[in-house]
N, C-alpha and C positions, 0 to 999 in steps of 0.2 A: 715768556718767562725765562730768565737766565739764572744760573747758579754758579758761583765761583767758590772753589774750595781752597782753604789755606790750612795746612796742618801745623800745629804748634807742638811744644814739648808736652810730655806726660799724656800722650794719646788724646790730646784735645784737638778737635776740628772746628774751624771757624768757617761758616758758610755765609756768603753774601747772596741773598735772594732778591731778585728784582721782579716785582709784579707789575705788569703793564697798567697804565693809567686807566684804560677802559675797564679792566677787571676790578681795579680798586674802586672805581666810581660805582660799579654794580654793587659792591660790598657796602659802600656808603649809603646807597639808596635802600639796601636791605636793613642797614642799621637805623636809617630814618624811619622806615615802616615799623620797626620793632619799638622804637622809643617815642614816637610822636604822641602817642596817647598819654604820655606822662608829662608832656611839655605844655606850659601855658604861655600864650602870646596875646598881648592886649588886642582886643578887637576880634579875636577868634575863640570859638569854643575849644575846650581842651581836645586835642587830637585832630583838629581841623586845620591847623596852620600849615602853610606850604614850607617845603624844605629850605628854599632859598631865604625866606624870611626868618626862619629859625636860626639859620647859619649867620645871617646879618645881625640878629639880636644877641645870640649867645656865642658866636664863633663856630666855624665848621668843625673845630676839634671836639665839639659835643658828641659827634658821631664816630670819632676815631677808634675808641677802644673796641667797640663791637665790630666795626668794619675790619680792623686788623685781625680780630679773632676769627671772623668769617673766612678770611683768605689764608690765614697762617697755617692752619692744620693741614689742608690739602697741599699747600705750597711746600711745607716742610716734608711731608710724606713723599712728594714728587722729587724733591731735592735729594733725599736720602737714597731713593731708588736710583736716580740718575747717576749719583756720585758713588754708588755701591758702598755705602757706609753701613756700619753695624753699631748703632748707638747702644750704650750700656747705662745711660743715666738720663735724667730729664734735661731737655735743652733749656738754655737761657736765651731769651729774646731781647733784642735791642732794635728800636725803630731808628733808622739812620736818616731817611728822607721820607716826608709825608706831606700831602697837600692836594687839594682839588686840582685835577687836570695834570697831575704829575705821576710818574711811576712811583710805586711804593717800594722803598728799599729797606729790607730787614736784615739784621745781622743775627745769626744763630751760633751760639757756642755750645758744643756738646762733647762729652767724652765718648770715645768709640773703642771698640775692641782692639786690643794691641796686636801688633805683628808678632807672630810666633816663629822662632827659629828652632826647629827640632834637631836633636842629636840623633843617635842611633835608636831606632825603634823596632827594627827587625833583627832577629838573631841575638837578642839580648841574652846573656848568660845569667841564669837565675837558679838558685838551689831549689830542687823539687820539693813540693809540699804535698802531703797526703794525710788525711784524717781517716782513721779506721774505727770500727766498733768491735770491742772484745766482749767475751762472756762476763767479765767483771763489770763492764759498763752497763750491761743489761741488768745484772744483779743489783747494782747500785741504784738504778732507776726503780726497780721493784721495791727496794728498801725505802726509797723516798715515798713511793705510793703507799707502802705499808705504814709509814710514819703519818702521812696525811689522813689515813683512815683509822688511826688509833682512837681509843676512847679514854677519857680521863676518869680515874678511880680515886675517890677520896681516901686519905690515910688519917687514922686517929691514934694509932698505937705505937708510933715510932717517930724518930727525928728526921729532919730533912736529909735526903741523900742526893748524890750527884745524879742529874737527869730528872729530878722531880720538878714540879711546878709549884713554887711557893708563892702564896698570896701574901703580900707584905704592905705595911705602911712604912714610910721612911721620910726623913727630913735631914738635909745636909747642912753642915756648918763649916765655915772657914774662919779660924781665929774666933770661935764662939759666936759668930754672926751668921744667921741663916742667909743663904744666897738665893736669888731669884731662880725659879725653875727647879730647885733642889728638893721639892716636896711632892710626895705622891701617896695616894691611899688606894687600898684594894688593888694593888698592881700585881699582875701575874708575871712572875719571873721564872723562866726555865733555867735551872741551875746547870751551868756548863755551856750555856749558849754563847757566852761572851758578849751579850748585848749590853751589859753594864761595864763600867770602867774596870780595868784590871784589879783583881784582889777583892772585889765586892762580893761576887757570888760565892767564892770559896768560904767566906766567913759566915755564910748562911747555913752551910752544911753542919749537921749535928745539933741544930736548934729545934726546939719543939714548939708546937702550937701554943700561942700565948706568951712565948719568951719575948722579952724586950732587952735590947743590947746595943752596943756601939759597934760600928764597922769603920775601921780606920783605913783610908786609902790615900793615894796620891794621884792627882789628875795627870794624864800624859802631857808631855811638852807640846804634842801636836793637837791637843784638844781644841774643838771648834770655838769655844768661848774664851776670848782673849784674857779675861780677868781671872780665869780658873787654871790656865796652863801651868803645870808643874806645882800647883798648890796642894798642900796636905789638907785633908778634909775628914770630918767625923760625921757619920750618918747615924741618927737615932732610928733603929729599926724594930718593928714588931712583926712576928709571924702570925698571920690570921688563920691560914689553913694550908694543908699540904695535899697535893695530888700527884699521881704518877700516870704515865701513859701505858695503857695496855694494848699491845700490838696484836692485830689479827694474824691468824695462821696464813702462810702463803700456800694456798691450795686451790683446788678448782672452785670452791665456794667463794673464795676471795675474788677470783677472776670474774665470777658471775656478779658479785656485788659491786665491783668498781668499773666494769666494762661491759661491752656487748658480747663478750666471748664466754664460752661454756667451760673452757679448761684453762689451766695455768699455762700450758704449753702454747696455746693459741694466743694468749695475752703476751707471752714472751716473744713470739714470732712477730706480733704487731709492733711491739716496742722496738725490736731489732730493725724492722723495716723502716720505721719512722726515724730512728737514730741514724741509720745508714743514709737516708735521704738528707737529713740535716748535716751529716758529715760531708756528703758530696757537695752540698751548697757552700759549706765553710771552706772546703778545699778549693772550689772554684773562685770564691770571693778572695781568698788569701793569695791565690795565684795571680789574680788580676791586680791586687794591691802590690804584690812584690814586683811585678813587671812595671807597673805604673810608677813606683818609687824610682826605678832606674830611668824611666823615660823623663820624669820630672827633673831628676838630678842632671840630666843631660841636655835639657832645653834652655833656651834663652828667651825671656819675655819680661816685659815691664808691666806688671799687673796694676791697673788703676785702683786707687784706694776705694772708689765707690763699689767696685765689684766685690772686694773683700767685705766691705760693710754690708752689702746685700746678703752675702752668704752667711755672715754672722747673724743678721736679722732672721734669716730662715732657720738657723740653728736654734735661736731663742724661741721662735714660734713652735718648732717641732718639740722642744723640751716643755714648753708651756702646755701643749696638747697632752703630752704624756703625764705631766704632773696633775692636770685637771682630772684625769681618770682616777687619781688617788685623792681627790678632794683638796688639792693645793694649787696655788698659782706658782709659777716658776720663781717669781720674786720672793714669795713666802719660803719656798724651799731654800733659795740662796741665803735668805736672812737666817734661817735655822742653821745653815752651814757656816755662818759668820762671814758671808761674802755679799757683794752687791752686784747688780746687773752690769754696771760699768766695769767692775773688776773681772767678771765673767767674760764680757766681750773682749777685754784686753787679752785675757788668757787664750781666747779662741783664735786670735789673729793669725798665729803661725799655721794652725791647722786649716783655717779657712782659706788662707793664701794658697796652700798646697792643693786644696780641693779645687779652687778656681783654676790653678795651673793644670791640674789633671784634666779638667773639662776642656780647656783651651787646646791642650795637646791632642786629645781624642778628636776634637772637631777638625784640627789640622790634618790628622792622620786620615780621617774620613774623606777629606778633600783630596789629599794626595793619592789615596788608593781608590778614588772614585767609587766610594761605597754608596749604594742606593738602596731604597726600600721598595720592594715590589708591592703590587696591589694585594697579592695573596698574603704577604707578610703583614701588611697593615690590617687586613681583614682579621687575621688570627689575633693580632694584638688587641683589636677592638672587641673581639669576642671575649678575650680574657678579661678586659676591663669591664665589660658588661656583667660577666659572672661575678667579678669582685664587688661590683656595686649593686648586685642583685637587680639588674635591669634587663629589659628586652634590648637586643642589639639595635633594632630599628629605632627605639626610643633614644638610645644613646647617640646614634648618628644624627637624630633630629636636633639635639641640643649642642652638638659640636660645631663650632664655627670653622671657617676655612683656616684661620690662624691657629685654632686649636689643633687641627689635623697636621698643620705644618710643624707645630711644636712637638707633637707626638712622633712625627717622622724624624725630626732632629734628634730626639732622645733615643730613638731606635738606631739611628746611625751611630751615635756615640756608643751604644751597647755593642753594636757589630764591630766598631773600631777596637773596642776593648778586647773582644773575642779574637780579633785578627792579631793583635799584639801578643796575646797569650799563645795562640796557635803557632806563631812564628818565633817564639822564644826558644832558646836552647836550654833545656832543663837538665841540670846536672845532679847526680845523686850525691848526697853527703857521705863522708867517710863513716859517720855514725848514722843510725837510722833517723830519718826525718819524719817517720810516721807518727802521727799524733793521735792520742786516744780521744774518742768522741764522748767519753764518759760524762764528765762533770758539766751537765747542762746548766748548772748555776754559775759556771765559770767559762761561758762560751767566749772563745777568742775572736772577737770581732773588732780588732784594732785596725780599722780600715780608714782609707782616705774619705770614705763616705760616712764615717762615724759622726754622729751629731750631738753627742753628749760627752760629759767628762766621766762617764761610767759611774755615776753616783746615783743611787736610787733614793727615793724618799725614805726617811727614817721610819721605824715602826710607829704605828699610831700611838702606842703607849709612850714611846721614847720622845715624841714631839712635845709631850707635856712636861718633860723633865730634862734638865741639863745633866742629871746624874747618869742618864742613859747615853750610851755611845750611839752615834748615827750609824746606820747600816751602810752609809756611803764611806765612812772611815774604815770600818771593819765589816766586810761583807759577811752576813750570816747565811748559811746554806739552808735549804729546805729541811734538812735533817735536824737543824737546830731550832726550827720554828715550832711554837706550841700549837696545839690543836685549835686554840681559840684565836690565834694570831692571824692578821691579814697580810702578813709580810710576804707570803708566797706570791700574792698578786703583784707586789712591788718588784720582787725578783724576776717574775716572768716578764714584766715590762722592761726590766734592764736587759735581759737576754735578747729581747727584740730590738734593742738599740743597735 
């Protein structure tokens, strides 16, 4: 067998594969044995006609398709290995010459990994990054836990105040015409949460149970519903009930109720330890991102469109998995946000391209620095994987194929290459402090090249039923603003994990 390579523009490789006549005839015989049982020839029972007679009756091309399939896969794999190619897309096959007693000549067109020309990747000057944890951060987290463990107390003898949860009925009108999604009944609205459009919640303050009144508002210009942007609207509102949140005391009893600790000081120490661990992870991630931004800016590479498309598809899948945990498909979420999947993919292209470039750069650095993975390092990684999947290590090893292990090693090389670049960077202190507080866990700064979403969480379960409510993706609400009955905390937690 012989393979001839010709490289074209746009990282396309054309391979001419020649399979010897004898090998192709073996494949033809195999195709005959597979298909003879389906072929009828006069004078023979089905499945009993000889190959030559079938070929005379129907033409030898009757066996071509399967014969080519039988030889093509192995021939292609052998050609890729011999020519040291790294395909990044599915190959396209063309039969150039075929026939009994002849060599089979196949043409394969495939996109391969591009050549990478790196700029400077050692000694890159980058401003230092450090996340720290302060006492205020710990107190803020305690306050969030206090909010989450509050109880709702009904109010009968006063009007609505800021911070209350007012249960309301409402219906919205633009130019005296009700608009779709503008109606809700028995909706719990925390006053001051900012979950409804600007000006709505403030007009509930001072109203009593049973009051019916108009709320006049103007939809924001950036509102997600195109037909409501900038429009003036009137909502007919009725207050059904009023509740307020009663917060528990922050003491040892609180610590016992919400954790495995006996004292408040022990709970604080645990919060501090976990926040410091998170701060360290964020510092490490952001340092890697800062260095990789410089590496990417200094490299030269022509990224194939198919690699960008694959990365975008991965982003969509990752988002779809996250949304499914909140009872939505990603397309449903996008529809709520007034967007489409095609629009989202288009928006993701620049980020996806930089992600692909980052991976290509790290792969090249790993080659240049001869980064390898030891058996001890692989074993530790597999142990960590087994723990993450709640599996026995031996069981995990049983299901991993050789190619799976190769992929794991390649990922580990990329991680080590990233660590190498960070360790060899020149970190400069800023004139003003670069320390960043680890406090606001609902505003985690993970703007990384590995980010896989647009930083928008699903809207509150109540808000998805009404266009009167703002999406939490447009205006992020913090856990502090969340009602005790709301499920929004789970959506925010999913966001910070992005």
